[in-house]
N, C-alpha and C positions, 0 to 999 in steps of 0.2 A: 452589575456590568464587570466588576472586578474578577467576580468568580467565572464570568463567561470567558473572559481573555486569558484566564490562566489554567483553564481545563483544556488539555491537549489530548489527541487520541493517537494510540499506536496505529489504527486502522485507516487513517488518512493516507491516500496514496501520496508518497513523496519522490516517486521515481520521474524524472522530468519528460521522459518520452515513452513510457508503457502505455499511454493512452492517447498518444498523440496520432493524427490522421496522417502525418509525414511519414513515408517510407523512406529507406536507404537506397542509394544508387547499386546497380549490379556490382557485386564484391566489395561494397564498402562495408565497414565493421564500425560499431560504436561500442565500447566498453566502459562501465562506470562500477566503482568500488565505492560503497557508502556504509556508514555506521550510524545506527539509531539507538538513541538511549531514552529509556523511560525508567526512573530510579523510585523506588519506596512508595509506591500506591497502596493504599488500604481501603479505597471506595470505588465503587462501579456506579455508574449511572443506572438510574432506575427510578419506579415510582412505586412506593417510595426508594430513595438513595440504599444502596447496598454496602455495608460496612463488613469489611474482611476481617477474620481474625488474625491475619499476619499480613506483613509488608512484602510486596513483589516488586522486583526490578526485571525489565524485560529489555534486553539489549540485542541488536541484530546487526550482524556483519553480512553484507550482500554483495554478490556479484552478479551484475545485469549486463546483457550483451544483445545486440541487435546485429544482423547479417543481411544484406541484401541479395537475393539469389536472382533477383531482376530488378529493374528500374521500378517496378510496381509491387513487388512482393518482398516481405521480410519476415526472416524467422527470428523470434524472440527466445531466449533463454534467461532464468533467473534462479540463482543458487543462494538462498537465505541459511546462513549458520546462525542458530540462537544461542543466546547466553542468558538463561533464566535463573532467578534464585529467589529465595525468601529468607525470612530471618528465623526459620525453623532451625532447632538445634541438630536435627539428624537429617543427612542426606539434603543439605540446603541449596542445591544447585543442580541444574539439567541443562547440560551444554550439549547441543546435538544439532543435527540437520533439521531445518524447517520443511515446508511443502515447497519441493522444486517445481519450478513452472516452465513450461514450454509452450510456444504458441506460433502463429503465424497471422499475418495481416496483409491486406491487399487493397490497392487503391483501385477504386473502380471509375472516379471521375477526378481529374485535375484541372478544372477550369478556373473560375474565379475561386470557387469554394472546392476543397478536397472532400471527397466522401469516401471512407475507407471503412472496410469490415475486419474485424479481429476475432479469432478464436483462442483462447489460452486455455491450458490444461494443467491443474495442479495435481501433482502425484501424491498419494498417501505415504509420504516418507518422514513425517514428523515422529517425535519420541515422546512417550508419556512415562512420568516418575509417579508410581503409586504411592510413594510415601508422602510426598509433599504435594502432589496434584499438579506438578508444573509440567505443562504440555508445550511443545515446540511448533506444533502444526495440527491442523484438522485430522482427526481420524476418519479421513474420507478423501475420494477423488472429488475434484472439483472442474467443472466445465463452464467457461466464461465466454459467451458470444457476446460481442459489442459492435454498436454502431458508432462511428465517429466522424465528426465533420470539424473542419478548421479553415481558416484563411489568413494568409500572411499579407502584410503591408509594409511601407518602409521601414518603420521602427517599432512595429507593434504587431502582435498576431493575437488570434481567438480561436478557440477550440472547444468542442462538447462532445460529450459521449453519454450513451445510454446502453443498458445490457443487463445480463442477469448472471448470478452465480448459481449453478445448480449442482448441488452437492450430493453424493452417495451416502449410504450407511445411516440413513434416517435422520440427517441433518437436514434443518429448514434450507431453502433456497432464498436468495436475496434479488432483490431488484436494485440496479444501480443507476445513479443519474449524476453528472457533474460537468463543470465547466471551468475554464481557465482564459485569462487575458493576460498578456505580458508586454511591457513596454521597454525599449532599449533607452535607458537615461544616459549612459556615457557609451563611447565606442567599446568598451570591455565589460559593462555591466548590464545585466538584464534584471527588471524587477517583475515579478508575476503574482496574481492573486488568484485564488481559486475557491470554488465551492465543491463540496464532495458529499454525497448523500448515500446511504444504504438503508434498504428497509427490508426486514425479514418478512417472507411469506407466512410464517408460521405454520408451515405444512410438514415439519418433521418432528418426530416425538422420540429421538434418542434420549437413553436416560444416561447422564454421565455421572460419574462418582462425585460424592460431595466435597472430597479434596480437590478435584478440579473445578468445581463450583466456587470454591474459596480462594481461587487464584484469579478468576476471570480470563483466563488465557484458553482461546479457541474454544469457547462454550458455544451453546446453541442460542439461536434467535438473538444475535447481535444487530444492532441498528445503530445509526448515528446520522446526525445532520452537522456538517462542519464547515468551516473556512479556514484560509491559511495563506501563506505567503511563501515565495521563494525567491532567492537570489542567486544569480548565475554570474559568475566571473569568468571571462574568457583571457586567457593567457595569450593565446594565439589561436588560430584558425582550427587546431586540432586538439588542444588541451585546455582544460579549465576545472572550475570548482564550483560547488553549489552548496547552499544551505537551505534548510526547509522548516518550517514549523507552522502550527495551527491551532486553532480553538473550536470549541463545540457549541452549538446552538442548543442541541439535546442528544440524549443517546439511551440505549438500553443495554445492559451487559458488557459495557466497555469501560475501560480504566479512567479514572478522574486523575491526570498527573501531567506535570510538566514534560514535554518531549521535544526533542530537536535532533536533526539529522544533518551530516556531513558528508559530501562526496567528492570524487575525483572522477574525472572522465576523459578518455581519449578517443579519437576518431582515426582510423587507419585507412 
């Protein structure tokens, strides 16, 4: 149990609204700047466990925004800047843009339950360092259709999503499933727990360099089953901060390391 609660995943979704069924009102904007840190891991989930020959650190500075083009349709943009490094003596870091994401989500029903569809596209904008194997994004385009449902109550909400990551360049595609429940404990504090799972369809046969495999960064056939916790503090109606962390029930080809994310957001 101790191991279970200390193994955290980079790939857990920590963005508070990216898989939410709620859309923005027309001309409303939401912006979040966040920083995620995973330091000095040298093991990957696997059967058996995979031991790396170097220690990897993977940090991400991320700008995420949503804009309502109507009361039912919202545009999504996400710009991740990756700060990756290893304890290798030569060319030990790769600091570059990750996979830039843009998308659109539309609410089809807003009665007791919100029913929303979303399509995200990740561009092949990552960078690869051939010396250390440090990669800042998938060497592929990704298309992610999602179906999302949710409902809000007086002091709590519940939401769930399902969908696929469809990748080009012979990467395997993924099936995605997750859910979240949040409760307003104080006038200014929300606490939310989530479950998040990704299962590789094992339908891609890309051959990646051994140097890349020895980092675990954006390699093929990654899977996980995870849980986590989010804390959201509201300074006022438009400005706030959040922190998120999580743990893994199981995984494949993903890092075993503590991770934590901090973010600041603003609504316009």
